[in-house]
N, C-alpha and C positions, 0 to 999 in steps of 0.2 A: 504494500500500500504506500509506503514511503516514496517509492519510485514513481508511482502514479501521481502523487502530489508534488513531486520534485522538492521534498522537504529535506533540510540539512540533517546531517548525522546528529545523534543525540546520545546522551548517556542514560537514557531512560530504560525501562524494563521490558521493551517490546520483545526482545529476543531471549529473555530469561524464562526458564521453566518454573512452574509453580512448585512450592515446597511439597505439595501433594495435590492430587487432582481436585478441581472444583467439584463439590458434591452435587452434581446434577446428572445422575446416572441415566443412561439411555443407550439404545443400540447405536444411534448416530452420535457424532462427536460434539454433543451439546456443551460439555465441559471445556473442550478445546476451543470451540468457537467463542464461548463466553470469555475465557482467559485472553485470547488474542484480541477481542474487541475492546476490552477494558484496558489492556496494556498498550493498545494503539494510542489511546488518549494519554496515558501517563507518559509514554515516550515522547510524543509530540509536544506535550505541555511542559516537558523538562522535569517531571516528578521523579526523583531518583529512587523512591521507595518501591518495594514490590507489593502488589495488592495481596490481600488476605483471601484465600480461596473460599472460605466460609462466607465472608462478607460479600463476595461476588455472587455466590449462590442465593443469598438472601436478597440482594439488590435485584436479581433477575426474578425473584418470586415475592417482590415487595408487597403485592396485594394480599398475600397470605399472612404477612406480619402486621398489616395495617389494622388498627382499631380506632374507632371514633367514639369517644366517651366510654371507653372500655369494651366496646362491642365490635366484633368483626362485621363489616358490611357485607351485604349480599352482592358479590361482584359479577355473578353470572345470572342472566335472565333464564327463566325456565324455558324460553323459546330458543335459546342458543344450545345447540348440541348435535349429536348424530341421530339420524332417523332412518329406519329401514323402509325402502320403497319396494315395489314388486320385483325389481331387477337389480337392486344394489343399494348403496348407502348414500345419504345426503348429509351435508354439514350446513347448518343454518347459523345465522348471527342475528340476534334480536335484542341486544342490550340497550340500544337507544329506542325510545318509545315509537318514533316514526318508522324505524325498521321493523319493530315488532308488529305494528299495525299493518304494514304492507305485507309482511309474511303471512299473517292470519288472513288478510284479504285474498292473497294469492291462492290459498287452499280452502277458501270459502268458509272460514270460521269467523265468528264475531269476537269482539273484545272480551277478555276474561276467559277465553278458552283454556282448558287445562291441558297438561302434558299428554294425558290419555287421548284427548280429542285430536291433538296434533299427530300423535302416533297413528291413530286410526286413519286420519286424512292422508298421511303419507303411505300407509299400507295399501291404499286403493289406487295408487298412482305409480307410473314409471318415473325413474329418475329424470328423464328428459322432460316429461310433461310437467312434473312438479316444479323443477327449476325454471322452466319457461314461464309458468304462471306466476311464480313468485317474483321473478325478474321484471316481468311486465307490470306488476303492481308496485314496483319500486323497492322490493325486499332483497335480501342478500342470502343466497344459497349456492352451493357448488356441489358437484359430484365428487365423491371420495374415489380417487383413482390410484392405480399403481404408479410407481415412479416412472419417469420418462428419461432414461439415460441419455438419449441423443439430444433431447431438448435441453437437458441440464448441461451437457457438454458444450452445446452452442452458446448457452448463456455464460458459461465460464470462459469462453473465448473473449468476452467483453470485460472491461475493467470492473472490478467490484465497486469502485467509486470512480465514476467517469467525470473527468475534469475538462472544462472548456473555457478558454479565454474568449469572452463575448465582445470585448472592445477595450478602449482605453480607459484610463482612470488615474487620478492623481495618487501619488504615494500616500499611504496612510501614516499620519503622525500620531504616535502613541504617547501617552503621558508617562513620565518617569514613575516607576513603582518600586516598592520594597522587594528587592530580589530574594529576601529570606522567606517570602511568602509566595507560594506557587500560584500566582493569579495572572497568567499571561494575557488575559482578556480584559484587564482593568481599563475602563474608559471606552470600551467597545459597546455600541448600542445594537441590540439584537431585537428585531421585530419577529415575534413568534406567531406564525399563522399555521398552527398544527393542532391536532387532536389525537387522543387515544394512543398512549404508550410510546410508540417509537419516536415521534416528533417531540413530545413533551420530555422524554428521557434525554434526548439530544439537548434541548434548550435548558433543562434542569442542570445538565452537566456544564453548559456554557456559563450559567449563573454561578455555579460552584467555582469556576475558573476566573471569576471576577467580572463577567459581562453584566451590563445593565440590560436585563431581559424584560420586555413588555409583551405579554401574550394578549392577542386580540381575538375575541370570539364574536360571531354574528349575534345580533340581539334576539333572533327568533329561535335559537336552539341552545338551550342551557346544557352545560356539562354536568354529568352526574357528580355530586359533591365529593363522594369518596374518591373518584378518579382524579379529581383535581388535588385533593389532599395527598394522594399517592405520588404525584409527579410535578406538583406546582412549586417545589422548594426554591426559594431565592428569587422568584419571579414576581413582578407586578402583573395584575390581571385587569383587563378592561373589556367592555362590551361596546362595539362600534360597527356601523355599517361601512363596508368597503367603498361605497360610492360617495362618502362625505369628504368635505374639505379637511376635517380633522384627521381622517385616515391618510389623505395625501400628504399632510404635513408630517405625520409620523414616518411615512416612507422617505420623505426628503431628508429626514434627520437620522436615518438608520445607516449603520455600517454593514450589517448582516441582515438578511431576510431568510427565514427558514419556512419552507412551504411543505405542507403535509396534506393538502387537499388534492382531489383528482385533477390531473393535468388539464382535462377538458374544461372543468369548472373554473380553474385558474385563468385560462385563456378568455373565457366569457367575461370574467371580472376585470380583465386587463392586467392580470398579475402573473402572466407566464414569464419565465426567465427572459425571453427575448424582449418582451414589452417592458419589463423592469429595467433591463440593461439599457434600453434606448432612452428611457426617461431619467434614469438615475445612474449615470456612469460612476464607476468606483465601487459599486456594491459587491459584496460576496453573497451569492445566492445559493442556498443549499436546498435541494428538493428531494423529497421522499414520496414514493407512491407504493401501493400494494403490488401491482402487477407490472409496472414498468411503463415507459413512454409509448410502447406499441399498443397499449390498451388505455387510451386517455380518458375514456368515459366509464371505466369499470371500477367500482368501489370494492374494497376488500379489507380484511383484517387478518392478523397472524393466524388465527385458527382456520380460516378459510384457505389460506395459502398452504398451511400444513396439509389440509385434506386434499387439495387439488394436485399438489406436487408429488404426492406419494408418501410423504412423511408419516401421515396417520396410519397407513397400512404397515409401514416398516416397524412402527412402534406398537403395533397390535400385540396384545398378550397372547391371543389364541389363534392368530392368523386369519380370523374371520371378522371380529368386531374391531372397528378402528380404534386406535389409541392416540396418544399425543406426547409431545416432548414434555419434560418435567417442568418447563417454564415456557412462557411466550418468548422464546429465545430469538426468534426472527425479529420481533419488535425491539427487544432490548439491544441486540447486537447491532441492528441498523442504527439505533439511536446513538450508541457509543461511537460507531465508525463514522457517522456523519459529523458528530462533534469533533472527532479527531481531525477530519478533513477541514473543518472550519478553522480550527486552530492553525493548521498548516497554511491555509489560504489567506488568513489574516496576516500572517507573517510574510507571505509572498507578496501581498499587496503593499505591505510596509517596505519591502525591499525594492520592488520593481513597478508598483502601480498596477493598473488594469482592473477590469470588471470580470469577475470569476463566477463560474457556475459548476457546482458539483451535484451529481444526482446518483441515487441508487434506488432499489426497490426491495420489498420483502421477498419477492419471487427470486431476485438475483441472490439475495442472502441465502435463500433455501437451496439454490443450486450449488452454492459454495459448500454448505453443510453436507449436501448429498454427495459431494466429491471428496469429502474428508474420510479418513479411515473410520471404520465402524466395527462394532463387536456384536457377536451373536447373542451372548448372554451377559448383559451388564450386571455389575455387582449391585446387590441391594443397598439402598441408601441407609447410612448409619446416622442416627440422631446426634445432634450436637447442641450445645448451649447457645441460645440466641440473644440473651439479654444484653450482652456486650455489643451487639450489632444493631440495637434499636435506639431511636431518638424520640423524645417527647416534646410536643409543642402545644401552645395555646393558639388556636386559630379562630378568631371571632369568639363565639360562645362555646367552642368545642375543644376538648382535650384530644389530641391526635397523637398516636404512636405510629411511627414509620421506620423503615430501614435506614440505616446510616449509609453514607456514600460508599461506592465500590472503590473510588479513588482514594488512595491512602494519604493520611496527613491533612485532610480537609474535612470540614463539617458543613452540613446544610444550614442555611437560614430557614426560618419557618415559612411554609406556604402562606400566601395572603388569601383572604376570602375571595372566592371566584367573582370576578366582575366588579370588585370594590374600588378599583383605582381609576383616577382620571386619565383620559387618553392623551397623555403628553409625556415627553421625555423629562 
């Protein structure tokens, strides 16, 4: 990855082996992917310490450590899961209310339907018919498929993080910082236009490294509160329409923009990388999508990519019922890798100027994982003490417990209440 980003050599920990494997056992190399993704950030940020494998595992499964007022939130909707159709398996995602409503409409069920109702509805349909109906209704569902070695090989021929210089831009002037504190992004303004794990993990990491991160969400679609508590550390949060003058002012003052919405939707809003580069030379633009730029209108999540790419069947315990990775590792790895690329490109803009664009996708991360060594019988997970790896915050009226950072030597600032900040730098 360093070569792709043309980053200078560092004494960080990217090439160091962990003291013991990251405790994320699976047939695929989830542990190795997690270690490589986190150490990509520590290396490029100049952090000389080696990460703790247990801390990485908990960071990747932070939703399992999260409590709000002492209670673990319900992080999965009953409409998200694997369902048996007449000729195969389907994976659905219904965590957002609008996706759940569209899913139910697609299979002719009303609001409030139970899991048994959904199971019966799928049991009367083919995979093709069910997915077609759900997609037409605006819902999210994919077929659970075997892996596609030739497709994955072609994806791996492309860079894991594709970097393009989109145009000129002045050299970036960075403020002097305390070199005893590893905050290489101090003074950098990051406009966070992302949702759901991968993008928020990226921007949470940028805030940890000193950036001023402002997350902007549309006013018509609230973020689940628990999800923001899980990934909102160190960021300010505002609600703003992208068509407003205030939003354009934020863009004009940003050094970095992180994009996590579907490429087709971004273009309609005038926020595609090419459109941003034309209007705001000098930006570092980081883009993440589920399926890649070849599928600009297709929405997706980690769980859906696992199912469609073959990961779910590889991780099946019985060879019949789909399984899953021990964490949403595609999301988390994409977030750390994109954060590492932003650190490198901010430094590159400081050295030589330019307007830079880096992009990757969950599907490209999946192809990388599928090309790594795998094991037939992973070791069972051994329990370990988690208390040293958790942090407690007061967020508004709530007491929140979350995972501490995977990056060693740094600590998160508390999440802000979602949407509570004014839309300004």
